[in-house]
Biopython code that builds the backbone (N, CA, C, O; Angstrom):
import numpy as np
from Bio.PDB.StructureBuilder import StructureBuilder

atoms = [
    (1, "MET", "N", (111.117, 85.127, 120.727)),
    (1, "MET", "CA", (109.318, 84.945, 120.753)),
    (1, "MET", "C", (109.017, 86.407, 120.227)),
    (1, "MET", "O", (109.605, 87.465, 120.454)),
    (2, "ALA", "N", (107.698, 86.065, 119.300)),
    (2, "ALA", "CA", (107.474, 86.926, 118.328)),
    (2, "ALA", "C", (106.032, 88.082, 119.473)),
    (2, "ALA", "O", (105.007, 87.550, 119.901)),
    (3, "ALA", "N", (106.226, 88.961, 119.613)),
    (3, "ALA", "CA", (105.120, 89.904, 120.582)),
    (3, "ALA", "C", (104.065, 89.441, 120.277)),
    (3, "ALA", "O", (103.702, 89.130, 119.143)),
    (4, "GLY", "N", (103.083, 89.297, 121.932)),
    (4, "GLY", "CA", (101.631, 88.753, 122.123)),
    (4, "GLY", "C", (101.751, 87.003, 121.922)),
    (4, "GLY", "O", (100.683, 86.396, 122.008)),
    (5, "ARG", "N", (102.771, 86.347, 121.711)),
    (5, "ARG", "CA", (103.054, 84.654, 121.606)),
    (5, "ARG", "C", (103.150, 84.383, 122.851)),
    (5, "ARG", "O", (103.775, 85.138, 123.595)),
    (6, "LEU", "N", (102.547, 83.255, 123.306)),
    (6, "LEU", "CA", (102.888, 82.735, 125.135)),
    (6, "LEU", "C", (103.870, 81.506, 124.603)),
    (6, "LEU", "O", (103.766, 81.134, 123.434)),
    (7, "PRO", "N", (104.738, 80.948, 125.417)),
    (7, "PRO", "CA", (105.592, 79.858, 125.146)),
    (7, "PRO", "C", (104.218, 78.661, 125.308)),
    (7, "PRO", "O", (103.050, 78.867, 125.636)),
    (8, "ALA", "N", (105.012, 77.217, 124.881)),
    (8, "ALA", "CA", (103.928, 76.229, 124.892)),
    (8, "ALA", "C", (103.696, 75.973, 126.350)),
    (8, "ALA", "O", (104.668, 75.841, 127.093)),
    (9, "GLY", "N", (102.556, 75.899, 126.778)),
    (9, "GLY", "CA", (102.122, 74.892, 127.779)),
    (9, "GLY", "C", (101.662, 76.622, 128.919)),
    (9, "GLY", "O", (101.550, 76.616, 130.145)),
    (10, "VAL", "N", (101.513, 77.703, 128.125)),
    (10, "VAL", "CA", (101.309, 78.862, 129.541)),
    (10, "VAL", "C", (99.595, 79.152, 128.631)),
    (10, "VAL", "O", (99.304, 79.351, 127.452)),
    (11, "LEU", "N", (99.080, 79.079, 129.445)),
    (11, "LEU", "CA", (97.841, 79.536, 129.138)),
    (11, "LEU", "C", (97.378, 81.109, 128.981)),
    (11, "LEU", "O", (97.985, 81.990, 129.590)),
    (12, "GLY", "N", (96.458, 81.348, 128.273)),
    (12, "GLY", "CA", (96.257, 82.686, 127.552)),
    (12, "GLY", "C", (95.557, 83.096, 128.744)),
    (12, "GLY", "O", (95.658, 82.453, 129.789)),
    (13, "PHE", "N", (94.739, 84.303, 128.623)),
    (13, "PHE", "CA", (93.722, 84.876, 129.585)),
    (13, "PHE", "C", (92.232, 84.143, 129.484)),
    (13, "PHE", "O", (91.505, 83.753, 130.397)),
    (14, "LYS", "N", (92.094, 84.110, 128.439)),
    (14, "LYS", "CA", (90.459, 83.607, 127.900)),
    (14, "LYS", "C", (90.641, 82.067, 128.712)),
    (14, "LYS", "O", (90.008, 81.668, 129.689)),
    (15, "GLU", "N", (91.598, 81.453, 128.041)),
    (15, "GLU", "CA", (91.707, 80.034, 128.913)),
    (15, "GLU", "C", (91.914, 80.051, 130.792)),
    (15, "GLU", "O", (91.477, 79.239, 131.608)),
    (16, "PHE", "N", (92.603, 81.093, 130.981)),
    (16, "PHE", "CA", (93.161, 81.177, 132.427)),
    (16, "PHE", "C", (91.572, 81.349, 133.140)),
    (16, "PHE", "O", (91.250, 80.637, 134.091)),
    (17, "MET", "N", (90.685, 82.326, 132.587)),
    (17, "MET", "CA", (89.466, 82.663, 133.021)),
    (17, "MET", "C", (88.370, 81.268, 132.775)),
    (17, "MET", "O", (87.420, 80.984, 133.504)),
    (18, "HIS", "N", (88.724, 80.680, 131.799)),
    (18, "HIS", "CA", (87.578, 79.740, 131.448)),
    (18, "HIS", "C", (88.015, 78.164, 132.649)),
    (18, "HIS", "O", (87.188, 77.322, 132.996)),
    (19, "ARG", "N", (89.309, 78.180, 132.997)),
    (19, "ARG", "CA", (90.070, 77.186, 134.214)),
    (19, "ARG", "C", (89.455, 77.849, 135.489)),
    (19, "ARG", "O", (88.651, 77.190, 136.149)),
    (20, "LYS", "N", (89.738, 78.922, 135.811)),
    (20, "LYS", "CA", (89.151, 79.666, 136.797)),
    (20, "LYS", "C", (87.523, 79.232, 137.270)),
    (20, "LYS", "O", (87.167, 78.461, 138.161)),
    (21, "ASN", "N", (86.684, 80.064, 136.287)),
    (21, "ASN", "CA", (85.048, 79.410, 136.330)),
    (21, "ASN", "C", (84.698, 78.165, 136.414)),
    (21, "ASN", "O", (83.608, 77.884, 136.914)),
    (22, "ILE", "N", (85.831, 76.864, 135.788)),
    (22, "ILE", "CA", (85.405, 75.633, 136.070)),
    (22, "ILE", "C", (85.666, 74.829, 137.408)),
    (22, "ILE", "O", (84.987, 73.978, 137.982)),
    (23, "LEU", "N", (87.024, 75.462, 137.733)),
    (23, "LEU", "CA", (87.713, 75.059, 138.799)),
    (23, "LEU", "C", (86.630, 75.546, 140.263)),
    (23, "LEU", "O", (86.507, 74.693, 141.142)),
    (24, "ASN", "N", (85.898, 76.906, 140.444)),
    (24, "ASN", "CA", (85.103, 77.473, 140.973)),
    (24, "ASN", "C", (83.598, 76.826, 140.788)),
    (24, "ASN", "O", (82.792, 77.057, 141.689)),
    (25, "LEU", "N", (83.068, 75.811, 139.362)),
    (25, "LEU", "CA", (82.215, 75.498, 139.387)),
    (25, "LEU", "C", (82.287, 74.055, 139.964)),
    (25, "LEU", "O", (81.275, 73.726, 140.584)),
    (26, "TYR", "N", (83.308, 73.101, 139.883)),
    (26, "TYR", "CA", (83.920, 71.948, 140.810)),
    (26, "TYR", "C", (83.496, 72.121, 142.157)),
    (26, "TYR", "O", (82.827, 71.294, 142.777)),
    (27, "ARG", "N", (83.886, 73.179, 142.584)),
    (27, "ARG", "CA", (84.283, 73.389, 144.369)),
    (27, "ARG", "C", (82.322, 73.640, 144.599)),
    (27, "ARG", "O", (81.702, 73.145, 145.540)),
    (28, "LYS", "N", (81.862, 74.260, 143.804)),
    (28, "LYS", "CA", (81.074, 74.524, 144.158)),
    (28, "LYS", "C", (79.711, 73.116, 143.946)),
    (28, "LYS", "O", (78.664, 72.908, 144.560)),
    (29, "ILE", "N", (80.180, 72.616, 143.141)),
    (29, "ILE", "CA", (79.134, 71.250, 142.919)),
    (29, "ILE", "C", (79.792, 70.555, 144.443)),
    (29, "ILE", "O", (79.012, 70.390, 145.380)),
    (30, "LEU", "N", (80.924, 70.263, 144.555)),
    (30, "LEU", "CA", (80.963, 69.101, 145.821)),
    (30, "LEU", "C", (80.481, 69.789, 147.446)),
    (30, "LEU", "O", (80.093, 69.180, 148.443)),
    (31, "LYS", "N", (80.640, 70.966, 147.278)),
    (31, "LYS", "CA", (79.878, 71.775, 148.731)),
    (31, "LYS", "C", (78.986, 71.554, 148.248)),
    (31, "LYS", "O", (78.695, 70.627, 149.004)),
    (32, "ALA", "N", (78.095, 71.584, 147.498)),
    (32, "ALA", "CA", (76.299, 71.496, 147.390)),
    (32, "ALA", "C", (76.293, 69.939, 147.969)),
    (32, "ALA", "O", (75.519, 69.636, 148.877)),
    (33, "ILE", "N", (77.203, 68.975, 147.387)),
    (33, "ILE", "CA", (77.094, 67.568, 147.175)),
    (33, "ILE", "C", (77.252, 67.091, 148.728)),
    (33, "ILE", "O", (76.571, 66.244, 149.305)),
    (34, "ASN", "N", (78.425, 67.929, 149.296)),
    (34, "ASN", "CA", (78.446, 67.396, 150.855)),
    (34, "ASN", "C", (77.619, 67.941, 151.520)),
    (34, "ASN", "O", (78.017, 67.813, 152.678)),
    (35, "GLN", "N", (76.431, 68.637, 151.520)),
    (35, "GLN", "CA", (75.030, 68.608, 152.132)),
    (35, "GLN", "C", (74.378, 67.749, 152.130)),
    (35, "GLN", "O", (73.400, 67.846, 152.872)),
    (36, "ILE", "N", (74.473, 66.936, 151.624)),
    (36, "ILE", "CA", (73.487, 65.253, 151.036)),
    (36, "ILE", "C", (73.367, 64.892, 152.546)),
    (36, "ILE", "O", (74.540, 65.111, 152.851)),
    (37, "PRO", "N", (73.050, 64.677, 153.170)),
    (37, "PRO", "CA", (72.970, 63.793, 154.312)),
    (37, "PRO", "C", (73.018, 62.033, 154.257)),
    (37, "PRO", "O", (73.539, 61.283, 155.083)),
    (38, "ASN", "N", (72.267, 61.666, 152.959)),
    (38, "ASN", "CA", (72.548, 60.369, 152.853)),
    (38, "ASN", "C", (74.247, 59.954, 151.994)),
    (38, "ASN", "O", (74.623, 60.412, 150.916)),
    (39, "GLU", "N", (74.984, 58.999, 152.872)),
    (39, "GLU", "CA", (76.601, 58.921, 152.344)),
    (39, "GLU", "C", (76.777, 58.056, 151.230)),
    (39, "GLU", "O", (77.849, 57.934, 150.638)),
    (40, "GLY", "N", (75.172, 57.134, 150.790)),
    (40, "GLY", "CA", (75.565, 56.524, 150.087)),
    (40, "GLY", "C", (75.476, 57.531, 148.662)),
    (40, "GLY", "O", (76.293, 57.398, 147.751)),
    (41, "ASP", "N", (74.283, 58.619, 148.617)),
    (41, "ASP", "CA", (74.010, 59.337, 147.396)),
    (41, "ASP", "C", (75.434, 59.911, 147.660)),
    (41, "ASP", "O", (76.177, 59.491, 146.773)),
    (42, "LYS", "N", (76.061, 60.662, 148.488)),
    (42, "LYS", "CA", (76.837, 61.807, 148.730)),
    (42, "LYS", "C", (78.233, 61.110, 147.654)),
    (42, "LYS", "O", (78.773, 61.772, 146.768)),
    (43, "GLN", "N", (78.596, 59.693, 147.996)),
    (43, "GLN", "CA", (79.256, 59.576, 147.154)),
    (43, "GLN", "C", (79.332, 58.978, 146.127)),
    (43, "GLN", "O", (80.447, 58.699, 145.685)),
    (44, "TYR", "N", (78.271, 58.639, 145.507)),
    (44, "TYR", "CA", (77.488, 58.627, 143.968)),
    (44, "TYR", "C", (77.510, 59.520, 143.124)),
    (44, "TYR", "O", (77.603, 59.540, 141.897)),
    (45, "LEU", "N", (77.364, 60.637, 144.303)),
    (45, "LEU", "CA", (77.137, 61.977, 143.104)),
    (45, "LEU", "C", (78.560, 62.395, 142.728)),
    (45, "LEU", "O", (79.080, 62.619, 141.635)),
    (46, "LYS", "N", (79.218, 62.440, 144.508)),
    (46, "LYS", "CA", (80.812, 62.676, 143.734)),
    (46, "LYS", "C", (81.503, 62.004, 142.690)),
    (46, "LYS", "O", (82.132, 62.442, 141.727)),
    (47, "ASN", "N", (81.220, 60.674, 143.137)),
    (47, "ASN", "CA", (81.668, 59.997, 141.570)),
    (47, "ASN", "C", (81.248, 60.550, 140.434)),
    (47, "ASN", "O", (81.956, 60.555, 139.427)),
    (48, "TRP", "N", (80.187, 61.014, 140.470)),
    (48, "TRP", "CA", (79.573, 61.540, 139.054)),
    (48, "TRP", "C", (79.952, 62.586, 138.925)),
    (48, "TRP", "O", (79.533, 62.869, 137.802)),
    (49, "ALA", "N", (80.596, 63.613, 139.368)),
    (49, "ALA", "CA", (80.935, 65.062, 138.898)),
    (49, "ALA", "C", (82.273, 64.406, 138.421)),
    (49, "ALA", "O", (82.521, 64.378, 137.215)),
    (50, "ARG", "N", (83.173, 63.859, 139.368)),
    (50, "ARG", "CA", (84.595, 63.254, 138.864)),
    (50, "ARG", "C", (84.710, 63.283, 137.913)),
    (50, "ARG", "O", (85.416, 64.001, 137.205)),
    (51, "GLN", "N", (83.746, 62.169, 137.598)),
    (51, "GLN", "CA", (83.828, 61.547, 135.868)),
    (51, "GLN", "C", (83.618, 62.595, 135.115)),
    (51, "GLN", "O", (84.095, 62.761, 133.992)),
    (52, "GLU", "N", (82.940, 63.295, 135.669)),
    (52, "GLU", "CA", (82.032, 64.356, 134.457)),
    (52, "GLU", "C", (83.106, 65.472, 133.986)),
    (52, "GLU", "O", (83.286, 65.935, 132.859)),
    (53, "PHE", "N", (83.814, 65.777, 135.301)),
    (53, "PHE", "CA", (85.059, 66.891, 134.791)),
    (53, "PHE", "C", (86.204, 65.995, 134.319)),
    (53, "PHE", "O", (86.986, 66.644, 133.624)),
    (54, "LYS", "N", (86.518, 64.858, 134.451)),
    (54, "LYS", "CA", (87.858, 64.369, 134.053)),
    (54, "LYS", "C", (87.399, 64.167, 132.749)),
    (54, "LYS", "O", (88.215, 64.620, 131.946)),
    (55, "GLN", "N", (85.874, 63.391, 131.921)),
    (55, "GLN", "CA", (85.734, 63.089, 130.766)),
    (55, "GLN", "C", (85.957, 64.738, 129.770)),
    (55, "GLN", "O", (86.031, 64.778, 128.542)),
    (56, "ASN", "N", (86.005, 65.583, 130.417)),
    (56, "ASN", "CA", (85.948, 66.662, 129.401)),
    (56, "ASN", "C", (87.111, 67.553, 129.744)),
    (56, "ASN", "O", (87.150, 68.703, 129.308)),
    (57, "LYS", "N", (87.795, 67.199, 130.294)),
    (57, "LYS", "CA", (88.977, 67.784, 131.041)),
    (57, "LYS", "C", (90.092, 68.447, 129.849)),
    (57, "LYS", "O", (90.630, 69.537, 130.045)),
    (58, "ASN", "N", (90.393, 67.470, 128.366)),
    (58, "ASN", "CA", (90.574, 67.986, 127.594)),
    (58, "ASN", "C", (90.041, 68.880, 126.551)),
    (58, "ASN", "O", (90.803, 69.216, 125.644)),
    (59, "ALA", "N", (88.860, 69.293, 126.567)),
    (59, "ALA", "CA", (88.138, 70.397, 125.808)),
    (59, "ALA", "C", (88.703, 71.419, 125.375)),
    (59, "ALA", "O", (89.289, 72.087, 126.227)),
    (60, "THR", "N", (88.736, 71.873, 124.050)),
    (60, "THR", "CA", (89.879, 73.180, 124.092)),
    (60, "THR", "C", (88.623, 73.801, 123.092)),
    (60, "THR", "O", (88.843, 75.011, 123.149)),
    (61, "ASP", "N", (87.543, 73.631, 122.294)),
    (61, "ASP", "CA", (86.667, 74.446, 122.054)),
    (61, "ASP", "C", (86.055, 75.589, 122.792)),
    (61, "ASP", "O", (85.408, 75.259, 123.786)),
    (62, "GLN", "N", (86.105, 76.571, 122.583)),
    (62, "GLN", "CA", (85.587, 77.766, 123.695)),
    (62, "GLN", "C", (84.333, 77.501, 124.006)),
    (62, "GLN", "O", (83.953, 77.291, 125.157)),
    (63, "ASP", "N", (83.331, 77.490, 122.606)),
    (63, "ASP", "CA", (82.223, 77.456, 122.518)),
    (63, "ASP", "C", (81.563, 75.808, 123.267)),
    (63, "ASP", "O", (80.498, 75.547, 123.825)),
    (64, "THR", "N", (82.745, 74.992, 122.950)),
    (64, "THR", "CA", (81.825, 73.817, 123.863)),
    (64, "THR", "C", (81.886, 73.956, 125.375)),
    (64, "THR", "O", (81.074, 73.441, 126.144)),
    (65, "ILE", "N", (83.091, 74.821, 125.781)),
    (65, "ILE", "CA", (83.526, 74.659, 127.291)),
    (65, "ILE", "C", (82.459, 75.803, 127.615)),
    (65, "ILE", "O", (82.024, 75.897, 128.763)),
    (66, "ARG", "N", (82.160, 76.422, 126.899)),
    (66, "ARG", "CA", (80.902, 77.745, 127.560)),
    (66, "ARG", "C", (79.696, 76.949, 128.146)),
    (66, "ARG", "O", (79.229, 77.016, 129.283)),
    (67, "MET", "N", (79.217, 76.007, 126.857)),
    (67, "MET", "CA", (77.873, 75.173, 126.945)),
    (67, "MET", "C", (78.083, 74.152, 128.430)),
    (67, "MET", "O", (77.234, 73.918, 129.291)),
    (68, "MET", "N", (78.911, 73.874, 128.388)),
    (68, "MET", "CA", (79.310, 72.534, 129.362)),
    (68, "MET", "C", (79.073, 73.691, 131.094)),
    (68, "MET", "O", (78.302, 73.634, 132.052)),
    (69, "VAL", "N", (80.157, 74.556, 130.709)),
    (69, "VAL", "CA", (79.893, 75.357, 132.503)),
    (69, "VAL", "C", (78.446, 75.749, 132.307)),
    (69, "VAL", "O", (77.832, 75.571, 133.360)),
    (70, "THR", "N", (77.393, 76.393, 130.974)),
    (70, "THR", "CA", (75.981, 76.332, 131.271)),
    (70, "THR", "C", (75.680, 75.256, 132.063)),
    (70, "THR", "O", (75.316, 75.282, 133.239)),
    (71, "HIS", "N", (75.844, 74.350, 131.384)),
    (71, "HIS", "CA", (75.130, 73.258, 131.978)),
    (71, "HIS", "C", (75.457, 72.634, 133.304)),
    (71, "HIS", "O", (74.530, 72.040, 133.855)),
    (72, "GLY", "N", (76.533, 72.667, 133.862)),
    (72, "GLY", "CA", (76.855, 72.243, 135.020)),
    (72, "GLY", "C", (76.096, 73.443, 135.609)),
    (72, "GLY", "O", (75.126, 73.153, 136.309)),
    (73, "ASN", "N", (76.362, 74.651, 135.449)),
    (73, "ASN", "CA", (75.469, 75.931, 136.734)),
    (73, "ASN", "C", (74.468, 75.373, 136.679)),
    (73, "ASN", "O", (74.130, 75.099, 137.831)),
    (74, "LEU", "N", (73.534, 74.916, 135.742)),
    (74, "LEU", "CA", (72.442, 74.540, 135.808)),
    (74, "LEU", "C", (72.071, 73.211, 136.642)),
    (74, "LEU", "O", (71.022, 73.125, 137.281)),
    (75, "GLN", "N", (72.713, 72.526, 136.597)),
    (75, "GLN", "CA", (72.987, 71.146, 137.386)),
    (75, "GLN", "C", (73.211, 71.703, 139.012)),
    (75, "GLN", "O", (73.037, 71.136, 140.090)),
    (76, "LEU", "N", (73.515, 72.597, 138.782)),
    (76, "LEU", "CA", (74.191, 72.842, 140.328)),
    (76, "LEU", "C", (73.327, 73.480, 141.009)),
    (76, "LEU", "O", (73.225, 73.260, 142.216)),
    (77, "GLN", "N", (72.370, 74.586, 140.237)),
    (77, "GLN", "CA", (71.066, 75.107, 140.699)),
    (77, "GLN", "C", (69.804, 74.140, 141.077)),
    (77, "GLN", "O", (69.036, 74.327, 142.021)),
    (78, "GLU", "N", (69.760, 73.170, 140.229)),
    (78, "GLU", "CA", (68.850, 71.869, 140.599)),
    (78, "GLU", "C", (69.344, 71.063, 141.688)),
    (78, "GLU", "O", (68.553, 70.377, 142.334)),
    (79, "LEU", "N", (70.398, 71.077, 141.917)),
    (79, "LEU", "CA", (70.852, 70.160, 143.094)),
    (79, "LEU", "C", (70.536, 71.001, 144.554)),
    (79, "LEU", "O", (69.968, 70.497, 145.522)),
    (80, "GLU", "N", (71.063, 72.459, 144.472)),
    (80, "GLU", "CA", (70.946, 73.584, 145.309)),
    (80, "GLU", "C", (69.212, 73.564, 145.799)),
    (80, "GLU", "O", (68.834, 73.727, 146.959)),
    (81, "LYS", "N", (68.333, 73.329, 144.633)),
    (81, "LYS", "CA", (67.049, 73.657, 144.749)),
    (81, "LYS", "C", (66.238, 72.268, 145.360)),
    (81, "LYS", "O", (65.094, 72.337, 145.810)),
    (82, "MET", "N", (66.912, 71.192, 145.306)),
    (82, "MET", "CA", (66.424, 69.977, 145.894)),
    (82, "MET", "C", (66.675, 69.986, 147.610)),
    (82, "MET", "O", (65.902, 69.642, 148.504)),
    (83, "LEU", "N", (68.487, 70.681, 147.705)),
    (83, "LEU", "CA", (68.313, 70.612, 148.952)),
    (83, "LEU", "C", (68.176, 71.310, 150.212)),
    (83, "LEU", "O", (68.402, 71.231, 151.420)),
    (84, "GLN", "N", (67.499, 72.311, 148.948)),
    (84, "GLN", "CA", (66.398, 73.034, 149.583)),
    (84, "GLN", "C", (65.273, 72.841, 150.328)),
    (84, "GLN", "O", (64.901, 73.187, 151.449)),
    (85, "LEU", "N", (64.637, 71.940, 149.057)),
    (85, "LEU", "CA", (63.178, 71.197, 149.179)),
    (85, "LEU", "C", (63.624, 69.964, 150.134)),
    (85, "LEU", "O", (62.649, 69.213, 150.115)),
    (86, "ALA", "N", (64.404, 69.517, 150.777)),
    (86, "ALA", "CA", (64.645, 68.469, 151.413)),
    (86, "ALA", "C", (64.847, 68.890, 152.900)),
    (86, "ALA", "O", (64.571, 68.126, 153.825)),
    (87, "LYS", "N", (65.368, 70.211, 153.089)),
    (87, "LYS", "CA", (65.404, 71.102, 154.473)),
    (87, "LYS", "C", (64.014, 71.426, 155.630)),
    (87, "LYS", "O", (64.193, 72.117, 156.633)),
]
sb = StructureBuilder()
sb.init_structure("model")
sb.init_model(0)
sb.init_chain("A")
sb.init_seg("    ")
for serial, (resi, resn, name, xyz) in enumerate(atoms, 1):
    if name == "N":
        sb.init_residue(resn, " ", resi, " ")
    sb.init_atom(name, np.array(xyz, "f"), 0.0, 1.0, " ", f" {name:<3s}", serial, name[0])
structure = sb.get_structure()
């Protein structure tokens, strides 16, 4: 194996960090959704979040991934603002 090359299936540092950030975002979104009092709305939003993350799980372009994470963080902020207003 050449220096600097990783075996197939092993994440590089950038990919590892993207994965870590994406999983943290997913957890934060689910945690925020769990604060919703209406069970129907809660289930709808959980399904929506799961579908969005599954739909984009095979993305490889780093710029696209960064854009999706930024968009997800903005949606999380919106959800958290709505929850604060509802309290």
